[in-house]
C-alpha positions in Angstrom: -8.2 -59.7 4.7 -5.4 -60.9 3.6 -1.8 -61.4 5.8 1.0 -61.8 3.4 3.9 -63.5 5.6 6.4 -63.3 3.1 5.9 -59.6 2.9 5.2 -58.8 6.7 8.2 -60.0 6.9 10.5 -57.6 4.6 8.2 -54.6 6.3 10.1 -54.8 9.8 12.2 -51.8 10.1 10.8 -50.2 6.9 8.9 -46.6 7.1 5.8 -47.2 6.2 3.3 -43.8 4.7 0.0 -44.6 6.0 -3.2 -43.0 4.7 -6.6 -43.3 6.2 -10.0 -42.7 5.0 -13.1 -42.5 7.3 -16.5 -43.2 5.7 -20.0 -41.6 7.5 -23.3 -44.2 7.6 -23.9 -43.1 3.9 -20.6 -43.2 2.4 -19.5 -40.1 2.5 -15.9 -39.0 3.7 -15.9 -38.3 7.6 -12.0 -37.6 7.9 -8.9 -38.2 6.2 -5.5 -39.4 8.6 -2.1 -39.2 7.6 0.3 -41.3 9.8 3.9 -42.8 8.7 6.6 -44.2 11.3 8.6 -47.6 11.8 6.9 -50.8 11.1 8.3 -52.9 14.9 6.5 -56.1 13.7 4.0 -57.8 11.7 2.2 -60.7 12.8 -1.1 -62.5 11.2 -2.7 -62.8 15.2 -1.0 -59.7 16.0 -0.9 -56.9 13.4 1.1 -54.2 11.9 3.1 -52.4 15.0 4.2 -48.8 14.2 6.1 -46.7 15.7 4.8 -43.3 14.7 6.9 -40.1 13.6 6.5 -36.6 13.5 3.7 -35.0 14.8 2.8 -38.4 16.6 6.2 -39.3 18.1 6.7 -42.1 20.4 3.2 -43.2 20.0 2.6 -46.9 18.9 -0.1 -47.5 16.0 -1.2 -50.9 15.3 -2.8 -51.8 11.9 -5.2 -54.8 11.2 -3.2 -57.5 9.9 -3.9 -57.2 6.5 -1.4 -56.5 3.9 -3.4 -56.5 0.5 -3.2 -52.7 0.8 0.7 -51.8 1.3 2.7 -51.5 -1.8 6.8 -49.8 -2.0 7.1 -46.2 -2.3 9.4 -44.4 -4.4 12.6 -42.4 -2.6 11.6 -39.2 -1.8 10.1 -36.8 -0.4 6.2 -36.7 0.3 4.0 -33.5 1.2 1.4 -34.6 3.6 -2.2 -33.4 3.3 -2.9 -29.9 4.8 0.4 -28.3 5.6 1.1 -30.9 8.3 4.7 -30.9 6.9 7.2 -33.2 4.3 8.2 -36.8 5.4 11.4 -37.8 3.6 12.0 -41.2 2.2 14.5 -42.9 1.2 13.2 -47.1 1.8 9.8 -46.8 2.6 6.4 -49.1 2.2 
């Protein structure tokens, strides 16, 4: 894992779109989950804490302390997989 403190500092308060793919023991895709919300804090020793929105409103999710797969998303409207809604993004990572 890689944790970039400079990037982590910029994440706090930003809207984040998250895609998680789960694999079985044979390397086949088992399931895909999509989440989105506001980054509350990002600390190497605690991970990246996110206040979820949408169908997971008011839940908290803690990502591992790894910034290597985080990139800036262009502002726009993102259609979530399987018809589970739209995410309107002005300032996303």
